[in-house]
N, C-alpha and C positions, 0 to 999 in steps of 0.2 A: 640510872644516872648516866649522863653523857659527859665525857671529858673533852676538853678542847686541846688539840695538839698544836703547838706553835713551833714552827721550825726555827732553830736558833740562828741568830744573825752571825755572819762570819766575823771572827775576831781579827782585828787589824793590829799587828805588832810593829812597832817602830823599827825601821831599818829593813823590813822584809818587803820584797816586791809583791804587788797586788796581782793575783791570778785573774786572768780574763776568761770569762765564760766562752766556750767554743761557739761560733755562729755558723749557721748553715749557709752554703753558697746560695746566691740568688737563683730562683727557678729559671730553667733554661727557656729561652724564647720558643714560641710555638710556630709551626708551619701549618697554615690553614689550607685545607683541600677544598678550594672554592667550588670546584666542579661537582662536589657531593651535596650541595645545597638543593633541596627539593624545589623544582620550579613552581612558581605561582602559589606557594604554600599559604601565604596570608591573604591572597586575593580572593580565593573562593572557599576558604576553610576557616574554622575557628578552633581554638584550643579547648579541650574538654577536661584536661587533667594531666597528671604525670603518669608515664608508664610504670607499672609496679616494679619496684627495684629488683624483685626476685625473678622476673620474667627471663626465661632462657632465650638467648639469641645466638645466631651464627653469622659470622661475617667472612667475606672473602676479600683479602687484601692483595691488590695488584701492585707489583713493583715495576718501576720504569726499566725498560730494557737498556742494556749497554749498547751504544752505537745504533740508535734508532734509525738514523739516516742510512747507515750501512745495511740494516735489515731491509729497509724499503728498496734500496738499490739491488740487493740480492734477490728479493722476490720478483722485481721487474725483470731481471735477467733469466731467472730459472723458469719463469712462466711465459716468456716471450718465445713463440715458435721459431723465430728467426735467429735467436741467440745460440751461440755455441754451448752455453751452459744450460740450455733448455732441458728440463727433466732431471737435472742433477740435484735432487732434493737432499736436504740435511736429515740425518737421523736425529732422534731425540737428544742423544748425548752431544752430538755436534752442535745442535741448536743451543743447548744449555751452556756449552763451553764458549760459544761465540757471542751469544746475545743475552744469556741469563745473568743474574747477579751472582757474585761469588758466594761461596759458603760462609765467608766471614761476614759479608753484608747481610745475608739471610739470617745468620746467627744473631746479629745486633737487633734485628726486628723481633725475632722469636723470644729473645731474652727480655726485651721490653714488654712484650705481651704477657709473658709469664709473670713478670714483676707486678703487673697490673691486675693479676688474678685471673687472666684468661687462659684457656687451655688451647694450645696449638694442636689442631687435629691433623693437619697434613701440610707438607710442602710439596707442591705438584712438580711433575717433570718440567724441566725448563727453568726452574728457579725464578719464576716470575709470579707465582700465585701461592698465597698462604691462607689456609682456612683456620679459623679460630672460633671458639665458643665461650660463652660465659653469661653472667647475669646482666640485666640492664644497668645496674649500678656500676659494675665493673667496666662495661662498655662506655658509660659516661665518663668515668675516670680516665680510661685509656685514650679516649678520642676527644676529650675536652668539650663536650656538648651536653645538652639536656635532651632527653627523649620524652616527648610529650604524646598524649593522645589527642587526636583531631577528628573533626567531622566535616565531610565535604558538604557544603551548603546546596550544591546542585543535585547530588545523587543521594545524600543522606548516609553515605558509607562511612563507617568508622575505621580509623587506621592509626598507626603510630609513625612518628617520624622525628628525626633530629631537628631541634629548634634552629641550630646554626650549623654551618659547615664544620665537619670534624677537623681536628688538628692533631699534630704530633710534635714531639720535640724537634727543633730545627735540625739537629744532627741526624735525624731519621727521616724527616719529612721529604727531603729531596730525593729519597729512594722510592717513595710511594706515589703511585699514580691514582689509586682509587681505593675507597673502602665501601664495599657493597654490603647491604644487610641491615643498615641502621633505620630503614623505613620499610613499610609494606603498603605504601599508597598505591603503587602501580600494580594492576593485575593484568598480565599479558593476556590478550584476548584472542579468541578464534571465532570466526563467523562462517562456518560452512553453511552454504545455502541449500536448504532442502527443496528438491523439485518433485515433480510427479513420479510415481513409481515407474521404473524403467531405467533409463540412463544407459550410457554407452558401456558395452561389455568389453572384456579383455580382447576379444577378437577384433572388435571395432576400433578400439584404441590403437592396437598394434597395426591394423590395416591403415588407419588414418594417418599415422605418424611414421610410416615406412619401416616399422619393426618386423612385420610379418616375413618379408624375404630373408631377414637375418635369422629369425627364429627357426626357419626351415633348415638352416645350416648349423643349428645347435647353439646360436648365440642367445642365451637365456639368463645371463647373470650368474652362471655357475662359478663357484669359487670366490664370489665377491660378497662383501658385506656393506650394507647401507644402514647408517644410524638414523634414527628419528628422534627429534627432541620433543619431549612431552611433559606437560604439567598435569597430566591425568593418566588414568590407566585404561585397560581394555579387558574384555572377556574372550578367552581363546575360543570358546564355543561359537562365537559369531564369526571369527576368522575361519574356523573349520567349516562352517556352513557355506561361506563364500567359496572357499577352495573346492569343496566337494561339488558344489553346483556347477562350477566352470571347469571341472576336471583338472584342477591344478594340484601339484604335489610339491609344494615348496617346503623348505626346512622350517621347522617351528620357530617363531620369533622368540628371542631371549630378552629378558628384562634385566636392566642394570640400574639399580637404585642409587641415586646420588643424593647425599645429604638426607638420607632416610626415605627417599622416594616421594611420590606425589600424594600419598594418603589414600583415603577411601575414594571409590569411584564417584565422579561428579558429572557435571554437564559437559565437560570436555571429552568424555568417553567417545562420543561420535567422531571427534577429530582424530583420536588415536587410531580407531578402527578404519577410518577413511584412509589415513596415511599408510597403514600396513597393506590394506587391500589394493590401493592404487599402485603401490610399488610392485606387488605380486602380479598385477594385471600385465605389466610391461616386462618385468624381469622375474619370472616365477621361481627361478632357482637361486636367486640371490638370498642371502641370509639377512633378515631384518633384526637389528639390535635396537631395542627400545630403551632409551635412556630417560628415566622418569625422575623428576625432581620437584621440590616445592616451588610454588609460584611466587618467588621472591627475587629481589635483585641478586642476592648471594647465590640462590639456587640456579639462576640463569647463567651467571658467570661460571659457576662450578660445573654445570652440566656440559657446557661447550668445552671447558678445559678437560673434563673427563673423557670426552670423545677424542680430543687431540691426544691425550695421554694414551688412549687405547690404540691409536694409529689407524682408526677406521677411515677408509679412503673417501667415502662419500657420506654427506649428511643432508637430510631434508628437514627443514623447520617451517612450520606453518603457524607459529605463535609469534606475535609481535605487538608493537605499540608505536604510535606516532613519535617522531623525534621530539616534538614539542612537549610530550608528556613524560619524558625521561630526564634523568640527570646527565649532565655532560660527562661526569666521572664514570658512570655506568657504561655509557657508549664507548668511552676511551678504553675501559677495561676489556670489554668484549672485542673491540677492534684489535687489541693486542693479541687476544686468543686467536682470532682469525688470521692475523699475520703469522703467528707461529704455525698454524695449520698450512698456510700457503707455502711457507718455507720448507715444510716437511712433505709437501705433495698431496694435500688434502683438499677436497672440493666441498663447498658449502652452498646450498640452494635455499632461498627463503622466500616466502610468500610476500608479494608487494602490497597486500591489503585489499579490502573489499569495500572501500568507501570512495572510489574514484580518485580525483585529484585533491580531495579534502579528507585525508586519512584521519585527522583528529576530530572531524565532524563538527568543527566550530565555525564553518562558513568561510574559512580561508584556504590557503594552499599548504599542504603538508604531505610528507611521505612516511612510510612505515620503516621502522628499524627492527631487525637487522638487515632487511632487504636493501637499505640504502648504504650499507657499509661498502667501501671500495673493494674489500676482499671477499665479498659475498656476491653470488649471482642472484639478482632479484627477478622474480617470476611474476609476470602480469597475467591477464586473463583474456580469453577469446570465446567465441562460439563456433564450434566445429560442425561442419556438414559433410556427410559422406555420400559416395555413390552407392548404387545397389550392390556393388561388389566389395563394399567396405574399404574403399580407398578414398583418399582426400578429394573433396569436391571444392569447397571454399571455406573461408574462415573470416569472421568479422570480429571487431573489438567487442569485448564485454563492457557495458557502460560503467560497471562498478569496479573494474580492475584498477588497482592502485598505480600511480605514476606521477612524476613531477621532478622537481629539483630539491636536493638536500639543503637543509639550512645549516648543516654541520660540516660536511666534508667537501673539500675542493674537488674539482673534476680530475680524475686520474689520467695519466698520460695515454693509456690505451683507449680512452673515450674521447680524447681531444679531436680526432678526425671527424666525429659526428656531433661536435659541440653545437648546441642550439642557443640562440640569443635568449630565449626564455629561461634557460638554465642559469644564466648569470655567472658562469664560471664555476658552478657547483656540480657535484656528482649527480648524474641523471639516471632516473629509474623509470621503468624496469629495463633489464637487459634482454629478456626473452619473454615468451608467453606460451600458454597452452589452454586447452579447453577448461573453462571455468563457469560458463553460463549454466545455471541449474536446469535449464531446458535446452539441451537434453540432460546435462549433468553426467555423472558417471555412476554406474550401478554399484551399490554398497549394501552389505548386510550388517545391520547394527541394531542393538536393542531388541534382538530376536525377530527382526522383520526386514524386508527388502525396501529400499528407497533409492532415490537418485540424489546426488549431492553435487553442488557446484562450489564456486569460490576459488580464489587463488590457492586455497588449501588443497583443492583437487588438482590444480595445475602443477604445483611444486614437486610432488612425488613423481610425476611423469618425467620431469627433467632429471631428478636424482636417479631414476631407473635407467634413463639413457646413459648417464655417467657410469653406471654399473656395467652396462653392455659395452661401452667404450673401453673400460678397464679390462674386461674379459678379453676383448680382441687384442688390446695392446699387450697384455701379459702373454698371450699365445704367440705373439710375434716378437717378443723380446723388446718391446718399446716401453717408454715411461708411461705411468698412469696419467689421467687427465689433469689432476692437480687443480690449482686455481684456474678456473675455466674461462674467465672473462677475456684475457688477452687472445686466446684462441678463438673464442666466439666472435669477437670484433674483427679479428683478422679474416676469418672465413666470411663474415658478413660483408666486409668491404670487397673481398676478392671475388665473390660470386654474385655481387649485386643483390644479395639475400634472396635469390630466386631459385637456387639449387639446393643448398644445404638447409635453407629455412623456407617457411611459407610466409611471404611478406603480407602483413595485414595493412590494407589501405582504406578500409571503410570502418566508420564508427568513431566513437570518442569516449572519454571518461570524465567529462565535466569541463575542465578548462582547456583540454587538449584534444586534438583530432588526429586520427591515424593518417599516415601518409606513406609514400614510397620510401623505403629505407628505414633507418632507425627512427623511432619516435617515442614520445612520452606515454603512449597508450599501450603498446605491445612490444617495445624494444625492437629486436630484429624479427620477432614473430615466433612461430612454433617451429619444431624441427622436422626434418626428414632424416630419420635415423640412418638409413642406408647411405645417403650422400654425406651426412655429417661425419660419420665414423670413417668412411673411406677418405674424406678430405683431411681429417685430423690425424690419421695414422698412416704415414707414408713410409 
């Protein structure tokens, strides 16, 4: 038998005041992060359901810096070769004190996340990035959005994404720049181009780019570390086979797993092994630090922040995607990491893409990110020809080398002297270039076999290796490291007419643009002559 319980009504007694039931305050208004809406979500995709509430997710929450204008001004001064502050970089603690959020402000964010059921995994150096993890249900509650599953009608690929831009209570929202990790739509791609067996050897690359005379004096990257950004792994046996064949004796690469690493070996393994071997070809004694991370928005932000946290002076990245395929918030978050790196004297080099002037492949004009970031050196592609003595003979543009004008970033001050009408007042890419044509390509041992590989993925480690050589020489002479390279690159390009420190590329094109004398949208200032570049930069 079931009994029915009826709550007694309150007894009203004459002359007694009526007690009022306590009411909750109205919910706080929300601050919507419009830049974290996935672009074109409903145009080419359809909803297939809700993401399972128990799905575990990881997010990277980027905070707005204090005094962003002051940060930009400081980087401009510390990176300008003509400034009295040139090379006077900040330490991590100095950066946090000057531009990071206060401990009180960070605490407000972390307490909110904890109250929503999320686990705060880490507050990064600089007090501008917080990692948190939790279930999809907790993420929806914390960020005021629904997480749906979707299918791309063009590719058939399934993914999850936030239905609307995430939001936070207004009292916190003004502190937050971006929340990365609420979608996995974008897969950062690599497209190293396989050529015929053969490819340029370490001796040929060093001869063609003016490294050989420096190597004979002991300039080989010793004492320097170069980080490589990777969304896949590698097999050391392939690296060892490459080194043994060419008589190299480099330090063994070390792996740094970020957010659990990149997982099982996949199709990107060839990219990772290309990156390591190309670096060792130019700077064989430099230590290569392989930072592996999941191929997600949050993983990308976290891996670059981990590199900045580590203080590694030079970074090479050959993974990217068109600006038009990214969220504005994700690019803003990464841009802030690159700014912190620039303030602390770190160099970032990124591949400009392998689809010419149409990086997105949609028939329009677009450029690859992060190569288009104003605090990154974007590397385009060429085809290098050598003399019989392994010295530079000539170089033409590689037709698929990425280049063009950013749709996101304004032209930076150091690029204004070479402003082009076609740029429309936007950041112009690439800054420099190197061998990328798969014929000849560069010699690589991967997958247990020899091959030759091209693409701007092959060109970018060449420039990162040059930075390692530069820093070795600078350290020996008591000078500042290269740091954010673009102001120096553009200063040298204008001063030398790009015929001494660079190999000017004046033939070829990449679709919408044609190579010409001086800086252009096809090859930037061109490839480097290491002997002259280092001598001119370190005085």
